[in-house]
N, C-alpha and C positions, 0 to 999 in steps of 0.2 A: 504494500500500500504506500502511495506517495506521501512523503512528509510535507504537508503544505505550510509548515512553519520553518522550513530549512533556510539557512542564511544564503546569501549569494556565494557562488563558488567560481573559482578561476577556471575558465574554459579553454585556456591555452597552456602551453608548457610541455609536459611529457606526452600528452595525448594530442598534440597539435597537428600531427600528421594523419590522424584518423579522419575518415569521411564524416562530415557533419552537414546536415540539411537545415533549411529554414524551418522553424517550428510553426505549428498552427496559429499560435498567438502572434507571431511576427507577420504571418500572411494576413491575419485579421486586422492587425494594426495598419498594414499597407493600404487597406481599403479607403481609409479616410484621406489618404494622399492621392488616390484616384480622383476624388472629388476636388481636392485643392488644385491639382494640376489642371483639371477641367475648367475651374473658375479662372485660373491664370490665362489659359488659352482663350476663354471667352472674352476676357479683358482685351487681349491683343487683337482678337477678331473685330472688336468694336472700334479700335483705333490702332492703325498700323503706321501712324506717323512716327517720327523720331521720338517725340515725347511719349507716345503710346508704347513704343518699344522700350524706352528707358524705364517706364513704369512697370512693364512686364518683367524686366530683368531685376529691378529693385525689389519687387515682391517675391520673385522666384527664389532669390538667394536665401532669405530667411526660411522659406518653406522647405527648400532642399536641405539647408543646414539643420533644421529641426529633425528631419528624417535621419540625417547623417549621425547626429548626436545619439539618438536612441539605438541606432543600428550598431554603432561602434561599441556602445556600452553592452548590448546584448551579445555581441561577438566575444567580448572578453569575460564578462560576468553574467551569469544567467542562473535562474532557478525557478522551478515551477511552483512557487509558493504563493500563498494568498496575497502577501504584501506586494510581491512582484506583479501579480496580475492586476491588483488595484492601481499600482503606479502606472502600468501600461494603459489602463482605462483612463487615468487622468491625462496621460499623454494624448490619447485619442480625443478627449474633450477639448484640450487646448488646440490641437491641430484642426479639429472641426470648427472651433471658434475662429481660427485664422482663415479657414476657407470661407466662412460666412462673411468675414470682413474684407475679403480680397476685392470684391467688386468696386468699392470706393476706398480701396486701401491706402491711397495717397491723398485722400480728401477727407470727407466727413467720417469715414470709418477708420482712419489711420490710428486714432487712439485705441480703438478696440483691437485692431490688428497688433499694435505694439504690446498691449496688455496680454493678449493671447500668447504671443511669442515668448514674452518674459516669463509668464507662468509655466510654460512648457520647459523653459530652461531651469526654473526653480525645481521642478519635478526631477529633472536630470541631475541636478546638483545633489538632491536628497539621495538619489540612487548611488552616486559616486561616494558620498559620505558613508552610506550604509555598507558599500563594498569595502571601503577602506577600514571600517571598524572590524570586519570579519576576516579580512585577508591582509595581514601585516606586510607581506612581500609586495603587494600592489599599492600600499599606502602612499609612497612618494608620487606615483602617477595619479592616483585618485585625488590626492590633495591639490596637486598642481592644476588638474582639470577643474575641480570644484572651485578653486579660487579664481581662475581665469574666467570661467563661465559665470560666476557670481558677479564679478565686476561688470561684465557685459550685460547680464540680466538687470542689474541695478540701473545702468544707463537707459535701457529700454523702458524700465518702469518710470524713471524720472521724465522721460520724453513725453509721457502721457500728460504731464502737467504743463508742458511748454507749447506755445503756438507754432504753427508752420511758418517758416521753414526750419526753425531751430530744432523742432522735433526730429526732422530728418538728419540734422547734423549729429545728434546723439545716436540715431540709428546707425549712421555710417561708422562712427567711432566704436559702437557696440559690435558691429559685424567684424571690424578689423581686429578687435580683441578676441572675438570668438574664433576667427580664422587663425590668429597668431598663437593661441593657446597650445594647440597640438605641436606647433613648431618649436615652442620653448620647452617642450617636454621630451625632446628627442632622446636624451640620454636615459630617460626612464622607459621609453617605448621599446628600446632594443631587446630587453629581456622579457617584454610583454607584447610581442608582436601579435597582430590579429590572427585569427584562425585562417589557414591557407585555403581551405575549400569553402568555408561558410561565407566569408565576406565577398568574394567574387560573385557568388550566387545571389547575395542580397543586392549588390550593385546591378546585377543583371535583371533582377526583378523590378527595380525602379526604372531601369531602361525600358523594360516591357511596358510599364505604366505610361511613359511618355510616347512610346511607339503606338500604344493603343489610341492616343489622341489623334495620330495621323490616320488611323483606320476610321475613327469616328468622323473625322473631317471629310473623308471621301463619302461616307454614307450620308452625312448631313448635307454636303454640297450637292450631291445628286438628287436627294429627296426634295430639295427646295428649288429645283430647276425642272423645266420641261425636258423630258428625255429626247435628245437628238444624238446624231452620230458623234459630233465633236465633243459633247459632254461625256458620253460613254468612253470615248477614247481618252479624254483627259483624266477621267476617273481611273482607268486602267493604268495610265502612266503614274498617277498618284500612288496607287497600290504598289507598283513596281519600285518606286522610290523608297517607300516604307520597307518593302521586302528586302531591297538591296542593303539598306542601313542595318536591318536585322542581321542579314547574312554576314556582312563585313565585320560587325561587332562580335557576334556570338561564335562565328567560325574561327576567330583569332584569339580565343581565350586559352591557347595552349601554354602560355607562360603565366606565372602568377607573381605579382610584385612582393608578396609576403615571403615566398620561397627565395626570391632573389635577395631580399633584405636579410634573411636568416643566413644565407650562404656567404654573403659578402659583407655583412655588418653595416649595410647602408639603409638607414631608415628613410632617407630622403626619397627613395624610389617609391615607397608606400605613399608618402605625402604627394608626390607628383601624380601618382595614379589617382589619388583621392581628388585633388583640386582640378585636374584636367577633365574629370567627369562632369564638372559644372558646366563648362561651355558645350560639352557634348549633349547633355540632356536639355539644355536651353535650346540648342540648335534643333534637336529632334522635335521638341514641342512647337517651336516656331515653324518648322517644316509643315506640320499638320495644319497650322493656321494658313500658311501660304498656299497649300493645296486647296483648302476650302475657298479661299478668295479667288483662285483661278477658276474653280468650278462655278462660282457665282458670277464671274465676269461674263460680259456679252461676248459670245464666241466669235462673232463676226467683226469685232472691233479690236484694235491694238490693246495689248495689256498695259494698263497704267504703270507709270514708273514705280510707285510704292509697292505694288503687288509683285512686280518683276524683281525688285531688289530684295523683297522679303523671301521669296522662295529660293532665289539663287544664293543670297547671303546666308540663309539658315542652313542649307545643305552644305555650303562651303565651310561654315563653322564646324559642322559635324565632321567633315572630311579633314579639316585642319587638326581638330582634337584627336582624331584617330591616327593621323600621321605622327603626332607627337608621342602618342602612346606606343606606336610601333617603334619609333626611333630610339626611345629610351628603354625598350624592352619590358614595359609594364603590361603589355599584352604580347602576342607573339613577336619576338624581335626579328625584324626583317627590314633591311634598308630599302630594298626595291619596293616593298609594299608601302613603306613610309613615303617614298618619292611619288608613287602613284596617288596617294591620298593628297599630298601637297600640290601636285600638278592638277589634280581634280579640283581642288579649291581655287586654284588660279583660273582654270577654265570657267568655273561657275561665276567668278567675279567678272570675267571677260564677257560672259553672256549677259550679265546684268548691265555692264557698261555699254556694249555694242548692240544689245537686243532691242533697242527702242524701235517701236513700230511693229514688232512681231505679235502675232496672234497668241492668245493664251495657250492654245493647244500646242503651238510651236515651242513656246518657252518651256512648258512642262515636259515636252518631248525631249528637248535638248538636255534638261536637267536629268531626266530618266536615263538617257544614253550615258551621261557621265557616271551616274550611279551604277549602271549595269556593267560598264567597263571595269569598275573596281572589283566587282564580283568575278568577272571573267578572268581578270588578272590573278585573283586569288586561286581560282581553279587551276589556272596554268601553273602557278607556283607550287600547287599541291600535288602535281603529277608524281607518280611513284618514283620517277627518275630524278626528281628535284631533291637536293640535299638541304632540307630545312634546318639542319644543324649548322650549316655554313653561315657565319655572321655577315657575310658579304651579300647574301641573297635578299 
């Protein structure tokens, strides 16, 4: 019988090489972020100007970081006790409150959004303090995290009392401290590296969440239009882009940054892997919005500049992030694949620059071709005769 009053336990160390899967509680927790990402995409759909894009990114960062915080905690420390379940329930409440306040998150709902995020960090701080009390070997790391996150949470709480734009100044400072806290704890992380199989799976699941937005965008875009040949073709291209992004990301998880860090003593590769996922998931989410705008555009008229830049820029951002991950070996280390990703990003920017006057179906077709070429190149590299262990490939 499970002991539901058991303290947190260290989930890494001697058993770090054992296979570990996401728990049902973690999967349940992810559901609230499906809603949050959907709200973020809805905001961008309503305003794809530079200010709208800035607002989308500004709200996406704390939502993503909130998920990151609880995911890293569960990766290192976990127990299926009543207190842990209740704390996860509180996390879900704060994340749901963030989702509720996203629609006007930089306006009339900004105070509610800040309060929701801050309370979520407070719950995380309680969890780290609890883990440090029960696991002496992890106390230096948990103390550093609790202190750094507490300072950031305090700034978010104080921002509720300030008017705009000073409120956002404290948000910015709070996010910087939140992001910097793991970097200041590098010497404590080396002996407590994340679990090698569990964390990549969790990151993959969040990537699936944002990829789901691309699928929703295709369905929504087609359902709101009269079905004609060009709309159907554009929808097919939209699905091809999403499928290609899925293929290139999940088919290249042959290397793991945790194993690299453990073998070489380089914690920096884990942090690079962590922070590079932010532009990747932002790009995927924005890609879905870009596809939806193309499907809602008049098929016989040239695609407006904002829509063209959105779809090309979003996929280019994904390609750039993947190229960085390849280059530094935090996913499959492959110089040629990294170059293809980077050249793909360049081509997509070129389409955005020189594609003025093109029809929506033409723009999305070009983007889809660039995405498919990435997949074809990976398949070519994966032939049985290809030496994937060669660092020059």
